[in-house]
N, CA, C and O atoms as a GROMACS GRO file, in nm:
protein
  592
    1MET      N    1   9.704   2.100   8.866
    1MET     CA    2   9.712   2.181   8.734
    1MET      C    3   9.843   2.245   8.674
    1MET      O    4   9.894   2.339   8.736
    2LYS      N    5   9.887   2.212   8.586
    2LYS     CA    6   9.992   2.236   8.572
    2LYS      C    7   9.992   2.383   8.472
    2LYS      O    8   9.936   2.392   8.362
    3PHE      N    9  10.072   2.496   8.544
    3PHE     CA   10  10.032   2.647   8.480
    3PHE      C   11  10.175   2.666   8.324
    3PHE      O   12  10.293   2.699   8.314
    4ASN      N   13  10.119   2.642   8.280
    4ASN     CA   14  10.209   2.668   8.088
    4ASN      C   15  10.236   2.808   8.096
    4ASN      O   16  10.209   2.854   8.208
    5TRP      N   17  10.279   2.891   8.013
    5TRP     CA   18  10.318   3.011   7.947
    5TRP      C   19  10.173   3.091   7.929
    5TRP      O   20  10.171   3.210   7.960
    6GLY      N   21  10.072   3.038   7.888
    6GLY     CA   22   9.997   3.067   7.834
    6GLY      C   23   9.873   3.134   7.948
    6GLY      O   24   9.801   3.234   7.950
    7ASN      N   25   9.899   3.002   8.045
    7ASN     CA   26   9.785   3.026   8.128
    7ASN      C   27   9.848   3.163   8.242
    7ASN      O   28   9.799   3.255   8.307
    8ARG      N   29   9.976   3.110   8.216
    8ARG     CA   30  10.039   3.257   8.330
    8ARG      C   31   9.991   3.390   8.287
    8ARG      O   32   9.920   3.478   8.336
    9LEU      N   33  10.063   3.370   8.167
    9LEU     CA   34   9.996   3.542   8.045
    9LEU      C   35   9.912   3.569   8.080
    9LEU      O   36   9.903   3.674   8.144
   10ALA      N   37   9.788   3.480   8.053
   10ALA     CA   38   9.624   3.508   8.056
   10ALA      C   39   9.602   3.576   8.232
   10ALA      O   40   9.519   3.666   8.249
   11ILE      N   41   9.677   3.527   8.337
   11ILE     CA   42   9.656   3.516   8.427
   11ILE      C   43   9.701   3.670   8.508
   11ILE      O   44   9.655   3.723   8.610
   12PHE      N   45   9.807   3.712   8.420
   12PHE     CA   46   9.919   3.812   8.465
   12PHE      C   47   9.830   3.920   8.381
   12PHE      O   48   9.810   4.020   8.449
   13ILE      N   49   9.772   3.926   8.251
   13ILE     CA   50   9.674   4.022   8.209
   13ILE      C   51   9.560   4.045   8.260
   13ILE      O   52   9.509   4.157   8.254
   14ILE      N   53   9.494   3.930   8.325
   14ILE     CA   54   9.356   3.966   8.424
   14ILE      C   55   9.379   4.039   8.516
   14ILE      O   56   9.297   4.130   8.529
   15LEU      N   57   9.488   4.034   8.611
   15LEU     CA   58   9.482   4.096   8.693
   15LEU      C   59   9.572   4.211   8.716
   15LEU      O   60   9.595   4.266   8.824
   16TYR      N   61   9.621   4.241   8.600
   16TYR     CA   62   9.670   4.400   8.527
   16TYR      C   63   9.554   4.504   8.518
   16TYR      O   64   9.538   4.613   8.574
   17VAL      N   65   9.469   4.429   8.418
   17VAL     CA   66   9.329   4.484   8.381
   17VAL      C   67   9.233   4.531   8.519
   17VAL      O   68   9.179   4.641   8.519
   18LEU      N   69   9.219   4.437   8.634
   18LEU     CA   70   9.171   4.484   8.733
   18LEU      C   71   9.239   4.560   8.838
   18LEU      O   72   9.176   4.638   8.909
   19ILE      N   73   9.393   4.537   8.854
   19ILE     CA   74   9.462   4.646   8.912
   19ILE      C   75   9.397   4.774   8.862
   19ILE      O   76   9.349   4.849   8.947
   20MET      N   77   9.390   4.812   8.721
   20MET     CA   78   9.406   4.913   8.637
   20MET      C   79   9.250   4.974   8.664
   20MET      O   80   9.215   5.090   8.687
   21ILE      N   81   9.179   4.865   8.655
   21ILE     CA   82   8.995   4.936   8.714
   21ILE      C   83   8.979   4.991   8.837
   21ILE      O   84   8.899   5.081   8.864
   22GLY      N   85   9.074   4.925   8.931
   22GLY     CA   86   9.051   4.963   9.119
   22GLY      C   87   9.127   5.085   9.078
   22GLY      O   88   9.046   5.177   9.082
   23PHE      N   89   9.265   5.138   9.033
   23PHE     CA   90   9.303   5.262   9.017
   23PHE      C   91   9.207   5.362   8.959
   23PHE      O   92   9.176   5.472   9.005
   24ILE      N   93   9.166   5.305   8.852
   24ILE     CA   94   9.050   5.458   8.777
   24ILE      C   95   8.948   5.503   8.888
   24ILE      O   96   8.926   5.622   8.909
   25PHE      N   97   8.869   5.372   8.978
   25PHE     CA   98   8.798   5.373   9.038
   25PHE      C   99   8.834   5.480   9.195
   25PHE      O  100   8.766   5.561   9.259
   26PHE      N  101   8.968   5.428   9.206
   26PHE     CA  102   9.040   5.501   9.355
   26PHE      C  103   9.018   5.677   9.298
   26PHE      O  104   8.930   5.755   9.333
   27PHE      N  105   9.127   5.700   9.206
   27PHE     CA  106   9.131   5.813   9.156
   27PHE      C  107   8.992   5.894   9.128
   27PHE      O  108   8.964   6.001   9.182
   28VAL      N  109   8.928   5.840   9.053
   28VAL     CA  110   8.814   5.912   9.030
   28VAL      C  111   8.703   5.940   9.128
   28VAL      O  112   8.601   6.004   9.100
   29SER      N  113   8.732   5.884   9.249
   29SER     CA  114   8.658   5.897   9.358
   29SER      C  115   8.714   6.038   9.479
   29SER      O  116   8.664   6.102   9.572
   30GLN      N  117   8.822   6.035   9.421
   30GLN     CA  118   8.907   6.165   9.510
   30GLN      C  119   8.872   6.280   9.490
   30GLN      O  120   8.884   6.327   9.376
   31LYS      N  121   8.812   6.368   9.610
   31LYS     CA  122   8.794   6.504   9.619
   31LYS      C  123   8.898   6.596   9.534
   31LYS      O  124   9.013   6.554   9.547
   32VAL      N  125   8.888   6.698   9.461
   32VAL     CA  126   8.952   6.779   9.371
   32VAL      C  127   8.933   6.967   9.410
   32VAL      O  128   8.843   7.042   9.372
   33ASN      N  129   9.008   6.987   9.463
   33ASN     CA  130   8.981   7.143   9.519
   33ASN      C  131   9.069   7.222   9.456
   33ASN      O  132   9.192   7.218   9.462
   34LEU      N  133   9.022   7.270   9.415
   34LEU     CA  134   9.102   7.417   9.305
   34LEU      C  135   9.164   7.527   9.427
   34LEU      O  136   9.115   7.544   9.539
   35VAL      N  137   9.253   7.576   9.385
   35VAL     CA  138   9.279   7.678   9.447
   35VAL      C  139   9.189   7.776   9.420
   35VAL      O  140   9.173   7.850   9.517
   36GLU      N  141   9.107   7.812   9.301
   36GLU     CA  142   9.010   7.923   9.320
   36GLU      C  143   8.912   7.818   9.215
   36GLU      O  144   8.943   7.711   9.164
   37GLU      N  145   8.791   7.894   9.207
   37GLU     CA  146   8.700   7.827   9.134
   37GLU      C  147   8.695   7.883   9.010
   37GLU      O  148   8.658   7.818   8.912
   38ASN      N  149   8.726   7.989   9.006
   38ASN     CA  150   8.724   8.075   8.858
   38ASN      C  151   8.863   8.166   8.838
   38ASN      O  152   8.889   8.286   8.828
   39TYR      N  153   8.956   8.013   8.836
   39TYR     CA  154   9.087   8.091   8.827
   39TYR      C  155   9.143   8.136   8.675
   39TYR      O  156   9.256   8.151   8.628
   40TYR      N  157   9.052   8.145   8.639
   40TYR     CA  158   9.093   8.255   8.481
   40TYR      C  159   9.100   8.390   8.498
   40TYR      O  160   9.197   8.456   8.459
   41PRO      N  161   9.011   8.433   8.550
   41PRO     CA  162   8.986   8.603   8.563
   41PRO      C  163   9.073   8.634   8.683
   41PRO      O  164   9.143   8.736   8.686
   42LYS      N  165   9.070   8.551   8.778
   42LYS     CA  166   9.193   8.597   8.849
   42LYS      C  167   9.334   8.608   8.812
   42LYS      O  168   9.413   8.690   8.858
   43GLU      N  169   9.361   8.510   8.718
   43GLU     CA  170   9.507   8.545   8.628
   43GLU      C  171   9.549   8.657   8.557
   43GLU      O  172   9.655   8.716   8.536
   44GLN      N  173   9.424   8.668   8.524
   44GLN     CA  174   9.401   8.817   8.437
   44GLN      C  175   9.386   8.929   8.511
   44GLN      O  176   9.361   9.026   8.439
   45ALA      N  177   9.390   8.953   8.622
   45ALA     CA  178   9.390   9.058   8.738
   45ALA      C  179   9.505   9.058   8.779
   45ALA      O  180   9.540   9.160   8.837
   46PHE      N  181   9.594   8.959   8.766
   46PHE     CA  182   9.723   8.945   8.841
   46PHE      C  183   9.850   9.054   8.853
   46PHE      O  184   9.930   9.045   8.947
   47GLN      N  185   9.861   9.148   8.759
   47GLN     CA  186   9.898   9.221   8.725
   47GLN      C  187   9.863   9.344   8.790
   47GLN      O  188   9.966   9.402   8.827
   48GLN      N  189   9.730   9.421   8.825
   48GLN     CA  190   9.662   9.466   8.923
   48GLN      C  191   9.724   9.425   9.094
   48GLN      O  192   9.757   9.515   9.171
   49GLN      N  193   9.729   9.312   9.124
   49GLN     CA  194   9.808   9.247   9.228
   49GLN      C  195   9.940   9.239   9.224
   49GLN      O  196   9.978   9.149   9.299
   50ILE      N  197  10.028   9.292   9.168
   50ILE     CA  198  10.177   9.288   9.156
   50ILE      C  199  10.158   9.486   9.184
   50ILE      O  200  10.223   9.542   9.271
   51GLU      N  201  10.074   9.550   9.106
   51GLU     CA  202  10.076   9.658   9.130
   51GLU      C  203  10.060   9.758   9.306
   51GLU      O  204  10.105   9.866   9.346
   52LYS      N  205   9.972   9.652   9.363
   52LYS     CA  206   9.936   9.686   9.497
   52LYS      C  207  10.036   9.642   9.579
   52LYS      O  208  10.061   9.697   9.686
   53GLN      N  209  10.111   9.521   9.526
   53GLN     CA  210  10.222   9.481   9.670
   53GLN      C  211  10.348   9.585   9.621
   53GLN      O  212  10.440   9.594   9.703
   54LYS      N  213  10.363   9.661   9.500
   54LYS     CA  214  10.428   9.731   9.504
   54LYS      C  215  10.410   9.870   9.562
   54LYS      O  216  10.508   9.944   9.575
   55ASN      N  217  10.278   9.912   9.601
   55ASN     CA  218  10.250  10.039   9.657
   55ASN      C  219  10.273  10.012   9.782
   55ASN      O  220  10.336  10.098   9.844
   56SER      N  221  10.220   9.859   9.875
   56SER     CA  222  10.279   9.822   9.979
   56SER      C  223  10.439   9.839  10.004
   56SER      O  224  10.482   9.870  10.116
   57ALA      N  225  10.492   9.824   9.934
   57ALA     CA  226  10.637   9.799   9.953
   57ALA      C  227  10.717   9.938   9.968
   57ALA      O  228  10.830   9.945  10.015
   58PHE      N  229  10.642  10.044   9.922
   58PHE     CA  230  10.657  10.190   9.892
   58PHE      C  231  10.600  10.260  10.029
   58PHE      O  232  10.592  10.383  10.022
   59LEU      N  233  10.558  10.200  10.151
   59LEU     CA  234  10.489  10.222  10.239
   59LEU      C  235  10.614  10.244  10.376
   59LEU      O  236  10.670  10.138  10.407
   60THR      N  237  10.652  10.355  10.447
   60THR     CA  238  10.738  10.365  10.556
   60THR      C  239  10.718  10.235  10.656
   60THR      O  240  10.813  10.173  10.703
   61GLU      N  241  10.602  10.210  10.677
   61GLU     CA  242  10.533  10.114  10.788
   61GLU      C  243  10.424  10.038  10.734
   61GLU      O  244  10.336  10.101  10.675
   62ASN      N  245  10.414   9.902  10.745
   62ASN     CA  246  10.361   9.822  10.677
   62ASN      C  247  10.257   9.767  10.785
   62ASN      O  248  10.277   9.812  10.898
   63ILE      N  249  10.166   9.693  10.774
   63ILE     CA  250  10.092   9.596  10.872
   63ILE      C  251  10.119   9.523  10.932
   63ILE      O  252  10.147   9.413  10.884
   64ASP      N  253  10.125   9.552  11.097
   64ASP     CA  254  10.202   9.458  11.196
   64ASP      C  255  10.078   9.362  11.248
   64ASP      O  256   9.976   9.424  11.281
   65ILE      N  257  10.075   9.238  11.256
   65ILE     CA  258   9.984   9.097  11.302
   65ILE      C  259  10.067   9.066  11.396
   65ILE      O  260  10.184   9.031  11.381
   66GLN      N  261   9.996   9.080  11.515
   66GLN     CA  262  10.017   9.017  11.670
   66GLN      C  263   9.882   8.916  11.704
   66GLN      O  264   9.763   8.950  11.709
   67GLU      N  265   9.927   8.813  11.722
   67GLU     CA  266   9.907   8.694  11.742
   67GLU      C  267   9.894   8.705  11.924
   67GLU      O  268   9.975   8.751  12.005
   68SER      N  269   9.802   8.662  11.939
   68SER     CA  270   9.758   8.612  12.096
   68SER      C  271   9.688   8.479  12.098
   68SER      O  272   9.667   8.396  12.010
   69LYS      N  273   9.655   8.487  12.238
   69LYS     CA  274   9.566   8.367  12.249
   69LYS      C  275   9.424   8.345  12.242
   69LYS      O  276   9.364   8.238  12.244
   70GLU      N  277   9.372   8.478  12.233
   70GLU     CA  278   9.255   8.512  12.162
   70GLU      C  279   9.227   8.508  12.057
   70GLU      O  280   9.136   8.438  12.013
   71GLY      N  281   9.294   8.576  11.996
   71GLY     CA  282   9.273   8.620  11.844
   71GLY      C  283   9.394   8.666  11.760
   71GLY      O  284   9.507   8.623  11.786
   72ILE      N  285   9.378   8.733  11.681
   72ILE     CA  286   9.458   8.794  11.598
   72ILE      C  287   9.445   8.919  11.594
   72ILE      O  288   9.337   8.952  11.544
   73ASN      N  289   9.521   9.019  11.632
   73ASN     CA  290   9.509   9.182  11.597
   73ASN      C  291   9.592   9.239  11.471
   73ASN      O  292   9.713   9.229  11.451
   74ILE      N  293   9.475   9.312  11.374
   74ILE     CA  294   9.572   9.352  11.254
   74ILE      C  295   9.603   9.526  11.320
   74ILE      O  296   9.526   9.606  11.373
   75VAL      N  297   9.744   9.535  11.289
   75VAL     CA  298   9.720   9.714  11.315
   75VAL      C  299   9.805   9.758  11.179
   75VAL      O  300   9.919   9.731  11.141
   76PHE      N  301   9.714   9.826  11.132
   76PHE     CA  302   9.774   9.950  11.011
   76PHE      C  303   9.822  10.075  11.009
   76PHE      O  304   9.783  10.157  11.092
   77PRO      N  305   9.904  10.104  10.924
   77PRO     CA  306  10.026  10.187  10.938
   77PRO      C  307   9.917  10.331  10.956
   77PRO      O  308   9.805  10.355  10.911
   78LYS      N  309  10.001  10.401  11.034
   78LYS     CA  310   9.949  10.536  11.087
   78LYS      C  311   9.948  10.597  10.952
   78LYS      O  312  10.030  10.571  10.864
   79ILE      N  313   9.820  10.706  10.942
   79ILE     CA  314   9.800  10.770  10.821
   79ILE      C  315   9.786  10.941  10.856
   79ILE      O  316   9.762  11.001  10.960
   80ASP      N  317   9.806  10.974  10.746
   80ASP     CA  318   9.798  11.146  10.776
   80ASP      C  319   9.678  11.212  10.726
   80ASP      O  320   9.658  11.333  10.711
   81SER      N  321   9.600  11.112  10.704
   81SER     CA  322   9.480  11.180  10.636
   81SER      C  323   9.298  11.130  10.687
   81SER      O  324   9.270  11.028  10.749
   82ASN      N  325   9.213  11.223  10.644
   82ASN     CA  326   9.112  11.192  10.702
   82ASN      C  327   9.022  11.062  10.660
   82ASN      O  328   8.926  11.015  10.722
   83ASP      N  329   9.069  11.026  10.562
   83ASP     CA  330   9.011  10.918  10.446
   83ASP      C  331   9.021  10.798  10.542
   83ASP      O  332   9.112  10.799  10.625
   84SER      N  333   8.925  10.681  10.536
   84SER     CA  334   8.930  10.589  10.671
   84SER      C  335   8.987  10.473  10.541
   84SER      O  336   8.989  10.506  10.423
   85ILE      N  337   9.029  10.338  10.589
   85ILE     CA  338   9.084  10.231  10.550
   85ILE      C  339   8.985  10.151  10.475
   85ILE      O  340   8.899  10.114  10.555
   86GLN      N  341   8.963  10.114  10.372
   86GLN     CA  342   8.814  10.032  10.346
   86GLN      C  343   8.924   9.882  10.243
   86GLN      O  344   9.026   9.894  10.176
   87GLY      N  345   8.852   9.773  10.273
   87GLY     CA  346   8.882   9.669  10.203
   87GLY      C  347   8.831   9.557  10.285
   87GLY      O  348   8.736   9.563  10.364
   88LYS      N  349   8.927   9.425  10.250
   88LYS     CA  350   8.877   9.293  10.286
   88LYS      C  351   8.986   9.253  10.298
   88LYS      O  352   9.081   9.283  10.226
   89ILE      N  353   8.989   9.130  10.451
   89ILE     CA  354   9.037   9.038  10.500
   89ILE      C  355   9.004   8.940  10.478
   89ILE      O  356   8.884   8.916  10.485
   90THR      N  357   9.108   8.827  10.438
   90THR     CA  358   9.063   8.724  10.382
   90THR      C  359   9.181   8.597  10.466
   90THR      O  360   9.304   8.600  10.463
   91PHE      N  361   9.107   8.511  10.526
   91PHE     CA  362   9.187   8.390  10.608
   91PHE      C  363   9.160   8.251  10.483
   91PHE      O  364   9.075   8.161  10.476
   92TYR      N  365   9.254   8.282  10.413
   92TYR     CA  366   9.283   8.145  10.279
   92TYR      C  367   9.312   8.019  10.341
   92TYR      O  368   9.409   8.036  10.415
   93ARG      N  369   9.271   7.899  10.343
   93ARG     CA  370   9.260   7.803  10.399
   93ARG      C  371   9.335   7.702  10.300
   93ARG      O  372   9.247   7.652  10.230
   94PRO      N  373   9.450   7.656  10.266
   94PRO     CA  374   9.468   7.591  10.094
   94PRO      C  375   9.422   7.454  10.102
   94PRO      O  376   9.397   7.386  10.003
   95SER      N  377   9.410   7.407  10.242
   95SER     CA  378   9.338   7.281  10.247
   95SER      C  379   9.204   7.237  10.257
   95SER      O  380   9.162   7.123  10.273
   96ASP      N  381   9.121   7.381  10.244
   96ASP     CA  382   9.008   7.294  10.260
   96ASP      C  383   8.930   7.470  10.256
   96ASP      O  384   8.923   7.562  10.338
   97PRO      N  385   8.878   7.446  10.100
   97PRO     CA  386   8.804   7.630  10.074
   97PRO      C  387   8.658   7.623  10.157
   97PRO      O  388   8.578   7.716  10.147
   98GLU      N  389   8.634   7.519  10.230
   98GLU     CA  390   8.521   7.575  10.311
   98GLU      C  391   8.521   7.635  10.430
   98GLU      O  392   8.433   7.695  10.492
   99LYS      N  393   8.645   7.609  10.456
   99LYS     CA  394   8.685   7.681  10.595
   99LYS      C  395   8.786   7.808  10.565
   99LYS      O  396   8.891   7.827  10.627
  100ASP      N  397   8.731   7.899  10.451
  100ASP     CA  398   8.768   8.031  10.424
  100ASP      C  399   8.693   8.116  10.523
  100ASP      O  400   8.584   8.087  10.573
  101VAL      N  401   8.770   8.232  10.546
  101VAL     CA  402   8.707   8.313  10.611
  101VAL      C  403   8.727   8.458  10.578
  101VAL      O  404   8.841   8.504  10.564
  102ASN      N  405   8.602   8.543  10.561
  102ASN     CA  406   8.634   8.663  10.503
  102ASN      C  407   8.560   8.771  10.621
  102ASN      O  408   8.460   8.752  10.690
  103PHE      N  409   8.656   8.894  10.614
  103PHE     CA  410   8.577   9.013  10.710
  103PHE      C  411   8.602   9.135  10.648
  103PHE      O  412   8.709   9.154  10.592
  104GLN      N  413   8.508   9.225  10.654
  104GLN     CA  414   8.559   9.361  10.616
  104GLN      C  415   8.635   9.457  10.708
  104GLN      O  416   8.612   9.475  10.828
  105ILE      N  417   8.715   9.506  10.646
  105ILE     CA  418   8.810   9.591  10.741
  105ILE      C  419   8.705   9.721  10.816
  105ILE      O  420   8.627   9.791  10.752
  106GLN      N  421   8.725   9.728  10.936
  106GLN     CA  422   8.646   9.828  11.024
  106GLN      C  423   8.754   9.833  11.114
  106GLN      O  424   8.762   9.733  11.186
  107PRO      N  425   8.848   9.926  11.133
  107PRO     CA  426   8.964   9.932  11.232
  107PRO      C  427   8.919  10.029  11.318
  107PRO      O  428   8.835  10.101  11.263
  108ASP      N  429   8.939  10.054  11.420
  108ASP     CA  430   8.924  10.084  11.520
  108ASP      C  431   8.983  10.238  11.532
  108ASP      O  432   9.036  10.289  11.434
  109THR      N  433   8.969  10.315  11.665
  109THR     CA  434   9.038  10.461  11.604
  109THR      C  435   9.207  10.453  11.634
  109THR      O  436   9.274  10.553  11.608
  110SER      N  437   9.259  10.359  11.677
  110SER     CA  438   9.391  10.282  11.689
  110SER      C  439   9.439  10.225  11.546
  110SER      O  440   9.558  10.195  11.536
  111LEU      N  441   9.358  10.210  11.439
  111LEU     CA  442   9.368  10.158  11.309
  111LEU      C  443   9.374  10.036  11.349
  111LEU      O  444   9.434   9.985  11.254
  112SER      N  445   9.351   9.936  11.436
  112SER     CA  446   9.399   9.802  11.441
  112SER      C  447   9.243   9.731  11.467
  112SER      O  448   9.159   9.772  11.548
  113GLN      N  449   9.232   9.622  11.382
  113GLN     CA  450   9.102   9.486  11.445
  113GLN      C  451   9.149   9.406  11.475
  113GLN      O  452   9.268   9.381  11.458
  114PHE      N  453   9.068   9.339  11.531
  114PHE     CA  454   9.099   9.200  11.618
  114PHE      C  455   9.006   9.145  11.570
  114PHE      O  456   8.901   9.200  11.537
  115ILE      N  457   9.034   9.021  11.560
  115ILE     CA  458   8.989   8.867  11.478
  115ILE      C  459   9.008   8.755  11.579
  115ILE      O  460   9.116   8.709  11.616
  116SER      N  461   8.882   8.717  11.619
  116SER     CA  462   8.887   8.647  11.725
  116SER      C  463   8.901   8.474  11.664
  116SER      O  464   8.841   8.433  11.564
  117TYR      N  465   8.988   8.395  11.746
  117TYR     CA  466   9.004   8.261  11.694
  117TYR      C  467   8.856   8.151  11.697
  117TYR      O  468   8.836   8.037  11.655
  118ASP      N  469   8.780   8.245  11.764
  118ASP     CA  470   8.632   8.147  11.735
  118ASP      C  471   8.570   8.146  11.618
  118ASP      O  472   8.476   8.075  11.586
  119LYS      N  473   8.630   8.234  11.549
  119LYS     CA  474   8.542   8.249  11.377
  119LYS      C  475   8.645   8.165  11.278
  119LYS      O  476   8.608   8.151  11.161
  120LEU      N  477   8.771   8.109  11.318
  120LEU     CA  478   8.858   7.994  11.274
  120LEU      C  479   8.869   7.893  11.310
  120LEU      O  480   8.843   7.873  11.428
  121PHE      N  481   8.909   7.791  11.233
  121PHE     CA  482   8.971   7.674  11.277
  121PHE      C  483   9.123   7.658  11.286
  121PHE      O  484   9.210   7.719  11.224
  122SER      N  485   9.133   7.578  11.362
  122SER     CA  486   9.287   7.539  11.414
  122SER      C  487   9.362   7.469  11.268
  122SER      O  488   9.326   7.361  11.220
  123GLY      N  489   9.465   7.549  11.217
  123GLY     CA  490   9.575   7.490  11.099
  123GLY      C  491   9.603   7.576  11.017
  123GLY      O  492   9.534   7.677  11.016
  124LYS      N  493   9.695   7.565  10.938
  124LYS     CA  494   9.768   7.680  10.862
  124LYS      C  495   9.643   7.777  10.746
  124LYS      O  496   9.556   7.733  10.671
  125TYR      N  497   9.682   7.906  10.774
  125TYR     CA  498   9.575   7.976  10.695
  125TYR      C  499   9.683   8.091  10.646
  125TYR      O  500   9.779   8.125  10.715
  126LYS      N  501   9.653   8.145  10.515
  126LYS     CA  502   9.752   8.242  10.439
  126LYS      C  503   9.639   8.353  10.469
  126LYS      O  504   9.525   8.336  10.424
  127LEU      N  505   9.668   8.459  10.540
  127LEU     CA  506   9.616   8.570  10.555
  127LEU      C  507   9.631   8.660  10.480
  127LEU      O  508   9.740   8.718  10.479
  128LEU      N  509   9.501   8.713  10.374
  128LEU     CA  510   9.550   8.779  10.283
  128LEU      C  511   9.485   8.917  10.342
  128LEU      O  512   9.402   8.912  10.432
  129ILE      N  513   9.543   9.076  10.266
  129ILE     CA  514   9.482   9.179  10.314
  129ILE      C  515   9.465   9.260  10.180
  129ILE      O  516   9.567   9.272  10.112
  130ASP      N  517   9.350   9.316  10.135
  130ASP     CA  518   9.344   9.418  10.011
  130ASP      C  519   9.294   9.499  10.082
  130ASP      O  520   9.191   9.474  10.146
  131TRP      N  521   9.364   9.633  10.088
  131TRP     CA  522   9.304   9.733  10.175
  131TRP      C  523   9.349   9.899  10.056
  131TRP      O  524   9.450   9.918   9.988
  132GLU      N  525   9.239   9.980  10.073
  132GLU     CA  526   9.293  10.074   9.986
  132GLU      C  527   9.247  10.185  10.104
  132GLU      O  528   9.158  10.175  10.189
  133LEU      N  529   9.365  10.320  10.072
  133LEU     CA  530   9.344  10.436  10.114
  133LEU      C  531   9.398  10.551  10.019
  133LEU      O  532   9.506  10.554   9.960
  134ASN      N  533   9.288  10.652  10.020
  134ASN     CA  534   9.347  10.766   9.952
  134ASN      C  535   9.334  10.734   9.801
  134ASN      O  536   9.377  10.810   9.715
  135ASN      N  537   9.267  10.605   9.771
  135ASN     CA  538   9.218  10.554   9.623
  135ASN      C  539   9.360  10.504   9.582
  135ASN      O  540   9.403  10.509   9.467
  136VAL      N  541   9.428  10.453   9.692
  136VAL     CA  542   9.570  10.417   9.644
  136VAL      C  543   9.540  10.268   9.678
  136VAL      O  544   9.495  10.268   9.793
  137LYS      N  545   9.546  10.097   9.611
  137LYS     CA  546   9.549  10.014   9.637
  137LYS      C  547   9.651   9.943   9.694
  137LYS      O  548   9.762   9.969   9.647
  138TYR      N  549   9.648   9.866   9.778
  138TYR     CA  550   9.771   9.790   9.873
  138TYR      C  551   9.704   9.640   9.912
  138TYR      O  552   9.594   9.600   9.951
  139TYR      N  553   9.837   9.580   9.877
  139TYR     CA  554   9.805   9.418   9.929
  139TYR      C  555   9.935   9.366  10.032
  139TYR      O  556  10.057   9.383  10.038
  140PHE      N  557   9.836   9.299  10.103
  140PHE     CA  558   9.940   9.198  10.216
  140PHE      C  559   9.937   9.076  10.222
  140PHE      O  560   9.832   9.035  10.172
  141GLU      N  561  10.003   8.993  10.262
  141GLU     CA  562  10.004   8.842  10.250
  141GLU      C  563  10.064   8.795  10.405
  141GLU      O  564  10.135   8.884  10.452
  142LYS      N  565  10.054   8.708  10.470
  142LYS     CA  566  10.117   8.636  10.567
  142LYS      C  567  10.070   8.489  10.575
  142LYS      O  568   9.948   8.474  10.567
  143VAL      N  569  10.144   8.381  10.591
  143VAL     CA  570  10.099   8.284  10.635
  143VAL      C  571  10.121   8.257  10.811
  143VAL      O  572  10.220   8.278  10.880
  144ILE      N  573   9.974   8.197  10.851
  144ILE     CA  574  10.035   8.202  11.012
  144ILE      C  575   9.945   8.061  11.042
  144ILE      O  576   9.852   8.024  10.970
  145VAL      N  577   9.994   7.988  11.167
  145VAL     CA  578   9.950   7.866  11.189
  145VAL      C  579   9.854   7.884  11.302
  145VAL      O  580   9.913   7.887  11.410
  146ILE      N  581   9.743   7.896  11.309
  146ILE     CA  582   9.654   7.887  11.443
  146ILE      C  583   9.641   7.755  11.510
  146ILE      O  584   9.634   7.644  11.456
  147GLN      N  585   9.639   7.787  11.642
  147GLN     CA  586   9.698   7.643  11.767
  147GLN      C  587   9.550   7.697  11.845
  147GLN      O  588   9.546   7.804  11.905
  148LYS      N  589   9.455   7.624  11.836
  148LYS     CA  590   9.351   7.656  11.967
  148LYS      C  591   9.381   7.560  12.066
  148LYS      O  592   9.320   7.560  12.173
   0.00000   0.00000   0.00000
């Protein structure tokens, strides 16, 4: 059978359409993970986040992260008041939101909190600490890689 230009054009168009349909099915079936489900309200509160970071910059001593084989020890700055530190510690996993882990801040008498690796998966996390002391809010962020 001899292929003239009309047959070649028809085969080209049919192959093009089939490839495009294949791309559509492939891309529609991909899982899309948003950084945050409700990102718009988070964006509106971002100015408060900036204020917390400025407050943290004025501290004479910031949070110290000490990694060991068993887990992570978070040491809070020494304070001169009887108020307790309150807040939340979040291990944010950019690649899989189902592996995010949250803890309430519960420091011991030496103002440190230990978090075992048993509660975390291997991989890259963003350690986010949102805390408050004497009605002043602070924010700390650090990228850590956990290798079990």
